[in-house]
Structures are given as C-alpha cells and as structure tokens.
C-alpha positions, 0 to 999 in steps of 0.5 A: 500499500502506498503512502499518500505522504509525498503529495499531501507534503508537496500540496502543503509547501505549495500552499504555503509559498502561495499565501505567504510568500515562503522564502527558497531558502525555507521551502528547501528546508521544508522539502528536506524534513518531508524527504527525511519523514518520508524515509522514515515512515517507510523504513519503519513500514518496511522493518515491521512487514519484514518482521510479519514476513509480508516480503512483498509489502516490505519491499515496496516500502523499502524501495520508496525509502531508498529512492528517496534516500540512498544514502541511508544506511539502515535502509540499505542494511534492511534491504539486505536483509530483505534480499537476503530472505528472498534468496537474492544472494547477489543483492543481498550482499550488495546492499549490506556492502553500501550500508557498511560503507555508509556506516563503517561502525554501526553495530546493526550493519556489522552484524547482518553483514558478518552473519551473512558472510559467515553463512556463505563460507566467508568466516574470517570476513564474518567473524572479524565484523562480528567481533566488532559489533560485539565489542562497540559500546553502542551496542545494546543487544550484544547478544545477537552478535555474540551468538552470530560469532559463536556459529561462525566458530562452530563451523571454523570448528573452534567449538570452545570459543563458540561455546564461551560467546554463546554462554556470554549471550546467555548472561547478558539474555538468559532467554535468547532462543538462538543461543539456547538451541545452540547450546543444547546442540553443542552439549548433545555432540559433546556427549553431555546429554543431560545438559543438552535436555536442560538447554531444550527446556529452557529453549521450549519455555521460550520458543516453539520446536523446529526440525533441528531442536526436535532431532537433537531432542530425538537423539538425546533422550535415545542417548539418555534411554528414555525410549518412550519420549524420544519416540514422541519426539520423532513422532512430533518430527514426523508430524510437524516437519515431515519434509525436513532432512531431520525427519528423513533421518529419523524415520531410519530410526527404528531400534527404540 
C-alpha cells in the first residue's frame, strides 16, 4: 500500500508558497524535512513488514525509502536483509556492502553482514565484523552478535570459543532462543546429554520446536535411555516437519 504522504506534503508546501510568500531557503528546508520523514515512515513500515514476513509489502516500502534516500545506512541494511530472505544473495550482499560503506561503525550493519558472510563460507571476514559489533559500546543487544560469532566459530571448528560466546550471550539475555538451541546442540555433540536436555527445556520455555531442535532432542533422549520420550519426539518431528532432512533421518531409527 503506497503512502499518500508525499502528495500531502507537496500540496502543503505549495499552499505556503502562495499564501505567505515563503522564501526559497525555507522551502528547501521544508522539503528536506519532508523527505527525511518520508524515508523514516517507509523504513519503519518496511522493517515491520519484514518482521511479519510480509515480504512484498516490505519490499514496496523499503524501495520507496531508498529511492528517497539512497545514503541511509539503515535502509540499505534492511534491503540487504530483505533480499537475503528472498534468496537473492547478490543483491543482499550489494546492499549490505553499501550500508557498511555508509556506516562502517554501525553495529547492526556489522552484525548482519558478518552473519551473512559467515553463512556463505567467508568465515574470517564475517567473524571480524561480528567481533567489532560485539566490542562497540553502542551495541545495546550484544547477544545477537555473540551468538552469530559462536555459530561462525562452530563452522570453523572452534567449538570451545563458540561455547564461550553462546554462554556470554545467555549471561546477557538468558532467554535468547538461538543461543539456547546452539548450546543444546553443542552439549549433545560433546556427550553431555543431561545439559542438552536442560537447554532444550529452557529453549521450549521461550520458543517453539524446530526440526533441528526436535532431532537433537530425539537423539538426546535416546542416548539417556528415555525411549518413550525419544519416540514422542520422533513422532512430533515426522508430523510437524515431514519434508525436513531431520525427519528423513529420524525415520530410519527403529531400535527404540
């Protein structure tokens, strides 16, 4: 849905010009204020639609915002995230890189681009950006970058460093679901099945099961000898996520 804000603003400026003889400098100032407000409104709408996973509406609003102000780092950052969700890796990278050039010290840009690079095999570049995002005093949500750094370190087989970052994230936000599920997986992989179960319980208190969390839960209960609970998780996995890789793997387990 396209906003009527620009048309209303233009008519207001023309009315002022005709009735008061407003100076050209003041008119330019008003126009600049209108443009900034237009960008702010459509950026907020775009981000909100992204959160609701209404990607077409998010795209419509963010494109309006970037047309008005292509040098707005948060608009470029949000477009990067949008195109990432649309599986357009090239455009996502382009917008993230533009955002970083515009705001090289912005922790949210560093966090998003760092995570993006790590997920595409550019671990060292990504981790450098995430480390900067963690270190900045302006970052009021450091658990996001700590968790992303931990995930990057897992792929780099730096498991102990990853575990440290996940725990730091949880010290700052004990209910941060992504860090909880990562600790569930690490504990299972290291054979600490009771800890894996505890992290799952903490995770389920704040979030819903995923195919990945169910798969680890199934294996954890199986390792602990809780066969009935393992079967229950297997059934839930097959019912809720029948097309997932985890469901296919779980279907082959017969010896409960």
